GUZA-794657 format. One record per residue (C-alpha): x negated, y negated, z negated. Coordinates in Angstrom, 1 decimal. Each point is the difference from the previous one (the first is absolute). Layout:
# GUZA-794657
     c1     c2     c3
      X      Y      Z
...
***
This chain:
# GUZA-794657
     c1     c2     c3
   21.2   23.2   -1.9
    1.9   -2.0    2.6
   -0.5    0.9    4.1
   -2.2   -3.6    0.4
   -2.2    1.4   -2.7
   -0.7    3.3    2.0
   -0.3   -1.9    3.1
   -2.5   -2.0   -1.2
   -2.1    2.8   -1.8
    0.5    2.4    2.6
   -3.8    0.6    1.4
   -1.3   -2.3   -1.5
   -3.4    1.2    0.0
    0.4    0.3    3.7
   -1.5   -2.7    3.0
    2.3   -2.1    1.4
    0.1   -2.3    2.2
   -2.7   -2.5    1.3
    0.3   -3.4   -1.8
    1.1   -1.5    3.6
    2.9    2.4    0.2
    1.7   -1.0   -3.4
   -0.2   -3.5    0.8
    1.4    0.7    2.4
    2.7    1.5   -1.4
    0.1   -2.3   -2.5
    0.4   -2.7    2.7
    3.0    1.3    1.4
    1.6    0.7   -3.0
   -0.8   -3.8   -1.3
    2.0   -0.5    3.7
    2.7    1.9   -0.6
    0.8   -1.4   -3.7
   -0.4   -3.5    1.3
    3.1    0.8    2.7
    1.9    0.8   -2.5
   -0.7   -2.4   -2.3
    0.6   -2.9    2.4
    3.3    1.8    1.6
   -1.5    1.2    3.3
   -0.1    3.7   -0.7
    2.4    2.1   -0.2
    0.5   -0.1   -3.7
    1.7   -2.5   -2.5
   -2.0   -2.7   -1.5
    0.6   -1.4   -3.1
    0.4   -3.8   -0.6
   -3.9   -1.2   -1.3
    0.4   -1.5   -3.5
   -3.1   -2.3   -0.9
   -3.0   -1.6    1.3
   -1.9    2.9    0.3
    1.6    2.9    0.0
    2.9    1.7   -2.5
    1.3    3.3    0.3
    1.8   -0.2    3.3
   -2.0    3.1    1.8
    1.3    2.2   -2.3
    3.6    1.0    1.7
   -2.2    0.2    3.5
   -2.3    2.5   -1.6
    2.0    2.8    0.8
   -0.2    0.4    4.3
   -4.0    0.0   -0.5
    0.1    2.1   -2.8
   -1.4    3.2    2.6
   -2.3   -2.4    1.3
   -1.8   -1.3   -3.4
   -0.1    3.9   -1.5
   -2.0    1.1    3.2
   -2.3   -3.2   -0.1
   -0.6    0.7   -3.7
   -1.2    3.5    0.5
   -2.0   -1.2    2.2
   -1.6   -2.5   -2.4
   -0.3    2.3   -2.8
   -2.0    2.6    2.7
   -2.3   -3.1    0.6
   -0.6   -1.1   -3.1
   -2.9    2.4   -1.6
   -2.2   -0.6   -2.2
   -3.4   -1.2    0.3
   -3.2    1.2   -2.0
   -1.9   -3.1   -1.6
   -3.6    0.5   -0.7
    0.3   -3.4   -2.3
    2.8    1.7   -2.4
    0.0    3.4    0.4
   -2.8    2.9    0.0
   -1.6    0.7    3.9
    0.7    3.4    1.4
    3.3    0.1   -2.3
    3.3    1.3    1.9
    2.8   -3.0    1.0
    2.7    0.0   -2.5
    3.3    2.1    1.5
    2.4   -2.9   -0.9
    0.4   -2.9    3.1
    0.1   -4.1   -0.3
    4.0    0.4    0.5
    0.7    2.9   -2.6
   -2.2   -2.6   -3.0
    1.8   -2.5    1.3
    3.2    1.1   -0.4
   -0.5    0.8   -3.3
   -0.9   -3.1   -1.2
    3.2   -1.4    2.1
    2.1    2.4   -2.5
   -1.9   -0.9   -2.8
    0.1   -3.6    0.7
    4.3    0.1    0.1
    0.2    1.5   -3.5
   -2.5   -2.9   -1.0
    2.1   -3.1   -2.4
    0.3   -3.4    1.5
   -1.4   -2.7   -1.3
    0.7   -3.7   -0.5
   -1.5   -3.4   -1.3
   -1.0   -3.2    2.0
   -2.7    1.0    0.9
   -2.3    3.5    1.4
   -3.4    0.2   -1.0
   -2.6    2.5    1.0
   -3.7    0.1   -1.2
   -2.7    1.8    1.6
   -3.6    0.4    1.0
   -1.4   -0.3    2.6
   -4.0    0.4    1.8
   -0.8   -1.1    3.9
   -2.7    1.9    0.8
   -0.3   -1.4    3.5
   -1.2   -3.6   -1.7
   -2.0    1.2   -2.2
    2.3    0.3   -3.2
   -0.1    3.4   -1.7
    0.5   -1.3   -3.5
    3.7    0.2   -0.6
    1.6   -3.4   -0.5
    3.8   -0.2   -1.5
    3.2   -1.6    1.9
    3.2   -0.9   -1.6
    2.7   -1.4    2.1
    3.8   -1.2   -1.3
    2.5   -0.2    2.9
    2.4   -1.8   -0.6
    4.2    0.1    0.5
    0.9   -2.8    1.7
   -2.8   -1.9   -1.7
   -4.2   -0.4    0.0
   -1.9    2.3   -1.0
   -3.5    0.4   -1.0
   -3.4    1.7    1.0
   -3.6    0.5   -1.9
   -2.3    1.7    1.8
   -3.6    0.6   -0.4
   -1.0   -2.4   -2.2
    0.9   -2.7    2.5
    2.7   -1.9   -2.2
    3.6   -0.1    0.6
    1.9   -0.3    3.1
    4.2   -1.3    0.9
    1.9    2.9    1.8
    2.8   -0.8    2.0
    3.1    1.9   -0.2
    0.5    2.8    2.0
   -1.0    3.8    1.2
   -1.7    0.8    2.9
    2.3    1.9    2.3
   -2.3    0.3    3.4
    0.5   -3.0    2.2
    2.3   -1.0   -2.8
    0.7   -1.7   -3.8
    2.4    1.2   -1.9
    2.0   -0.8   -3.0
    0.9    2.0   -3.1
    2.9    0.3    1.4
   -0.6    0.7    3.3
   -2.6    2.9   -0.8
    3.1    1.7   -2.4
    2.1   -0.1    3.0
   -2.2    1.9    2.4
    1.5    3.5    0.9
   -0.8    3.2   -2.3
    0.6    2.3    2.1
   -3.4    0.8    2.0
    1.1    0.4    3.5
    1.3   -3.6    0.0
   -2.3   -1.6   -2.1
   -3.2    1.3    2.4
    2.0   -1.7    3.0
    0.1   -3.4   -2.1
   -4.0    0.5   -0.6
   -0.6    0.9    3.5
    1.9   -3.9    0.9
   -2.2   -1.8   -2.1
   -3.5    1.6    0.3
    0.0    0.0    4.1
   -2.6   -2.3    1.7
   -2.0   -0.5   -3.0
   -3.7    1.3    1.7
    0.4    3.7   -0.5
    1.5    2.8    1.1
    3.3    0.3   -1.2
    0.0    3.3   -2.7
   -2.9   -2.4   -1.5
    1.7   -3.1   -0.6
    3.3    2.1   -1.4
   -2.8    1.7   -2.5
   -1.1   -3.1   -0.7
    3.8   -1.7   -1.0
    0.9    3.7   -2.4
   -3.2   -0.8   -2.1
    0.7   -3.0   -0.2
    3.0    0.2   -1.2
   -1.2    2.4   -2.5
   -2.8   -1.3   -1.2
    0.4   -3.5   -2.2
    3.9   -0.7    1.2
    3.3    0.2   -2.5
    1.5    2.9    2.3
    3.0    1.6   -1.8
   -0.1    3.7   -0.5
    1.8    1.1    2.6
   -1.8   -1.9    2.8
   -3.3    1.3   -1.3
    1.8    3.6    0.6
    0.9   -1.3    3.1
   -3.9   -1.5    1.3
   -1.4    3.6   -1.4
    2.1    1.5    2.3
   -0.5   -2.4    2.7
   -3.6    0.5    0.3
    0.3    4.0    0.6
    1.6   -0.7    2.7
   -3.1   -2.3    1.7
   -2.2    1.6    2.4
   -3.5    0.8   -1.0
    0.6   -0.3   -3.5
   -2.7    2.6   -1.8
   -0.2    1.3   -3.6
   -4.0    0.1   -1.6
   -0.1    2.8   -1.9
   -1.9    0.1   -3.2
    0.1   -3.9   -0.5
   -0.6   -2.6   -2.8
    0.5   -3.5   -0.4
   -2.4   -3.0   -0.3
    0.1    0.9   -3.6
   -0.3    3.9    0.1
    3.6    0.4   -0.7
    1.4    3.3    2.3
    2.3   -1.1    2.7
    1.7    1.0    2.9
   -1.1   -2.2    2.7
    1.6   -0.6    3.7
   -2.6   -1.8    2.6
    0.8   -1.3    3.5
   -2.9   -0.1    1.8
   -0.8   -3.8    1.9
    2.1   -0.3    3.1
   -3.0   -1.6    2.1
   -3.7    0.5   -0.3
   -1.8   -2.1   -2.3
    3.0   -0.7   -2.3
    0.2    1.8   -3.6
    2.7    2.7   -0.5
    2.6   -0.9   -3.1
    0.2    2.9   -3.1
    3.2   -0.2   -2.5
   -0.8    2.3   -3.4
    2.4    0.7   -2.2
    1.4    2.6   -2.1
    3.0    2.2    1.4
    1.5    1.1   -3.2
    0.6   -3.6   -1.2
   -0.2   -1.6    2.9
   -2.2   -2.6   -1.1
   -2.5   -1.7    2.1
   -3.5    0.2   -1.2
   -1.5   -1.9    2.9
   -0.7   -0.9    3.3
   -3.3   -0.5    2.1
   -1.5   -0.6    3.4
   -2.2    3.0    0.9
   -2.7   -1.3    2.8
    1.0    1.7    3.1
    0.5    3.6   -0.4
   -3.1    0.1   -2.1
    2.2    1.7   -3.0
   -3.9    0.7   -2.1
   -0.8   -4.1    0.8
    0.9   -2.6   -2.7
    3.0   -1.5    0.7
    0.1   -3.6    1.7
    2.2   -0.7   -3.3
    1.9    2.0   -2.7
    2.4   -0.7   -2.7
    0.9    2.2   -2.7
    3.6   -1.2   -1.9
   -0.3    0.0   -3.8
    3.4   -1.4   -1.2
    2.9   -1.7    2.0
    3.8   -0.8   -1.4
    2.6   -3.1   -0.6
   -1.0   -2.7   -2.0
    1.8   -3.5   -1.1
   -3.1   -2.0    0.2
   -2.5   -0.2    2.5
   -3.0   -0.2   -3.1
    1.5    3.5   -1.3
   -1.7    3.5    1.4
    1.9    2.9    0.2
   -0.4    2.6   -2.8
   -3.0    2.4    0.3
   -2.0   -3.0    1.7
   -3.9    0.4   -0.3
   -2.4   -2.8   -1.8
   -2.7    0.8    2.2
   -0.5    2.2    3.5
   -0.4    3.9   -0.5
   -3.4    1.5    1.1
    0.3    1.2    3.8
   -0.2    2.9    1.5
   -2.7   -1.0    3.0
   -0.2    1.4    3.3
   -3.3    1.4    1.2
   -1.8   -1.6    3.0
   -0.6    2.0    2.4
   -2.5    0.2    3.6
    2.4   -2.0    2.2
    2.0   -2.2   -2.2
    0.2   -3.4    0.7
   -2.4   -2.3   -2.2
    1.8   -2.5   -2.3
   -0.1   -3.6    1.6
   -2.2   -3.0   -1.6
    3.3   -1.9   -0.5
    1.1   -1.3   -3.1
    2.4    2.6   -1.8
    3.5   -1.2    1.0
    3.5    1.0   -1.2
    1.8    3.5    1.1
    2.1   -1.0    3.1
    2.4    3.2   -1.7
    3.5    0.6    2.2
    3.2   -2.0   -0.8
   -2.4   -2.8   -2.3
    1.8   -3.5    0.1
   -2.4   -3.1    1.1
   -0.9   -2.1   -3.1
    1.2   -3.5    1.3
   -2.0   -2.4   -2.5
   -2.5    0.5   -2.8
    1.2   -0.3   -3.7
   -1.3   -2.5   -2.8
   -3.2    1.8   -1.9
    2.6   -0.1   -2.7
    1.8    3.0    0.9
    0.0    2.9   -1.9
   -3.1    2.7    1.0
    0.5    3.3    0.5
    0.5    2.6   -2.6
    2.1   -2.8   -2.3
    3.7    0.5   -0.2
    2.6   -2.2   -1.1
    3.8    0.4   -0.6
***
């Protein structure tokens, strides 16, 4: 076990600094990183390759290593486990693990995963939107093309064309730009912070959304996925929900960030720490984890293919039964509006509707 791991896990069960204190410390650190990268600090900035950040941050990380380690300790201490009545038995003891520990476990697993290749990255999931009265699951399949248009088939509404590109905060990346992002967690988090500002929510919430978007329905290579999990472990306020299961009942690690403003939904990521596989994403209704979510997705299958009608191995033809949340007193009532598709993070926006002759969900063509 190295010194940084010891620092991260030391007194991880003890109360840490407040969210405001941690956020202020992060802002000071990111400002220092920006100064060094821009050449205004005492460190030496490396030339920045590519439009949206290559691997320039690696050389200047040493001068701020001590500050980064101290921040990591504070964040690991602050990222404690919370008990969720929707997913665990009332009165159960919180898990000894923290969000930082399970996220770093997933980061290590992601680094060991093999890469993939293909003209499209396809992800099939099923979703519910209880806030709009849709408690029954519907299938969603999206093909994201490498420089070519992709395709979205969702909820029986026909197919739509998806423009090339991957969401990265306020920007859109090509596959090449995605794969040139830094794979060291510190420089990557600095890039994430830069593209996540001014998005109508606190910076940590916007950063978490950016991270989740690149882990969910995006062709992020193993080294980048590892760095994304590690970056999420450094964000203030991210907590571990004990005894969690995803939408279709699979045992999952769930990390959750409460909403930045009253009336907003929070954000949750479900994953398997031992394999780093993303199992689902959700928007809990504010801080009411025991209530049905605003929307929730479960990933059924994903992978690289060479046709926008081809499905990944193991993709089912029908939605699986869902584990329904129990509506308790105080939960918001569903909207009377017609159910709509869930606005999951990182999803490209369809540009035009496809013709009715396009392939229906569940069918595969090589």
